[in-house]
N, C-alpha and C positions, 0 to 999 in steps of 0.2 A: 769184688773178688780180686785179689792180687794176681797178676800174671807176670812172672819174671821174664826178662828178655835181655840178656847180655848188657848189663850196665844200666838198666832202667826197669821200673816196675810200674805198670799201669793199674790204677785203682779205679774201679767202676762201681756205680751205684745209682739209685734213683731217689727222688724226693717227690712226695705226693702233692705238696703245696709249697709255696715260696718259703724258703728257710735260709737262715744264716748257717753256713757249713764251715767246719774247721776240721782239717785232716792233719794229723801230726804223726811223726815217726819217733819211736822211743827205742833205746837199746834194751838188752835183756836185764840190765840193772835198774830200768825204769827212768834212766836219764833221758831228757828230751834231746833229740838229734836234729829234727827239722820240722818246720811248719810247711807242709806241702801246699795247702790251700787255705785261704780265709776269704770267703766270698758269700754273697747272697745269691742263691740259685733259684730259678724258676722251676715249676713242676716238670718232671721228665727225667730221663737218663743223662748221666754226666760221667766224665772220666777225667782223671788227672794223672800226670806222670811224675814219679819221683825218679830222678836220675842218679841216685846214690850219692848225693851231696848233703852235708850238714848245713846248718843256717849260715855258717861262715863261708860256704862255697867249697869246702874241702871234700875230697873223695872219702867215703866211708869204706871200711873193710867188708869183705864178703862175710856173711853170717846171718844170725837170726835177729830180726827186729820185730817190733810191734807197731801196727798201724791203728791209731785211735781216730774214730770218726764221730763228730758231734754235729747233729742237725736238729735244731729246736730241742725238743725233749728227748730225742733219740740219741743213744750212746751205744757204741759197739767198739770192740777191739779185736783185731785178728793178727795172727802170727804170719810173718813174711820171711821167707828164706831168700836173702839177697845174694846174688852171684855176679861177679864181674866177668 
């Protein structure tokens, strides 16, 4: 679940068993903005923070973005309202 907080968004979730996890951010046009995490995670709860930067390290504008999460066969996408 995304939790906006003045220039950063914490994305939290859990995996039931060891999985490769990829968390990506997209803009409303579907253009990739950033890969927030690409890691193998052990079972349990995990959180990553997106600090409002694109993959080149530039600040992104406030607005609506989409967070895509892939973990093994699981796929989900959620809307994020990012505020600076």
